[in-house]
N, C-alpha and C positions, 0 to 999 in steps of 0.2 A: 150753720152764718149767716147771717140776714144781708137784706139785700143795701141796707146802708156801707156793711162791709165787704162786700161784693164790690160795690159801686166806686170806693177807696180806693181797693185794687185794680179794677178795670183802669182808672185814672193816674195810677202810678206806672202801672205798664203800659200805657198810651207816649209815653214819651219814648224816643230811640233807645237813648243814652239808658234810661233806667230798665229797660225790659234788658237789651246788650249787659249792662249790670248781674242782672238776676240769670243771665245764662251763663257769665262769666263763674256767680258762683254755685253755681251746679255741679260745677266740679271738685268743689269746697268750700273753706271759709278762706278769705282773702284778707292782707292787711289792706287798709288805706291807699298806701303808696304805692301797691301793685297794682291796684285799679285804677288807682293816676296813671301811670304811666300807658296805661292800654289806652286813654284818652287825651283829646288836645282844648282839654278845660282847665281851672285854677283847682285850686284845694276847695276854696269857697263852696265854688260851684258843684265840687264833690260833694262838699258837705251837704248842699241843699237836697241834691237829688238822694242821698242816706237817708235823709232826715224823712225823706215822703214814703220811704220804701220801709222805713221801722215803724214811723206813724201809724202806715194800713197795719202793718205785723208782718210781713213777707219777710222782713230781714230782723235778724237779733245784733246786736254790735256789742263789742266788750272794746274798753282800753285798755291797750300798755306803753305807759310813755305819753308819749305825746300822738302817739298813733292808736286808731280804730281797728278794729278786728271784725268781719264781718263776715255772716254767711246766711242761708237759707232757713225759715223758719217752719221746718218739715210740718208740723202741725200745723200752720195756715195754709199754706199752699194744699197741703190733702184738700181741707177741707172747702178750697178753693177749687180743685179740679171734681170733688166729688159737686159741687155746687153749677157748675159746665155739664158735666155730664147729664142733669137730670135735663139737661134741653133739648130739644127734639126739632123737627121741623115735619110741617103735615103740608103736602105739595096742593096746589089751587086746585087741579086736575083731578086728584085723587090717585093719582100711579106714585107709583114707589119712586122715591127719588135715589134711593139709595146711600145718603149721606148717612143716615143714622141709622 
């Protein structure tokens, strides 16, 4: 995963509604109608959020009738997690920070 892809995911997750959507999808596939019930937003606003999440590759979608169904793209999420795990910190004072 390159830095452009990571930046798109970070930008997508920088919105609290989109972060909450990803948390909801962690339990499994959801219909847009069920996601919409959990938010105080309009259907076009949900569609906007879902477009951002699908465009960055974090979410898969498929359509059935007028509703879209969404699920987490496990491959992309795993690649993002792998990138995050490559990050570490080095304390300025040379002492162990205990976080990494």
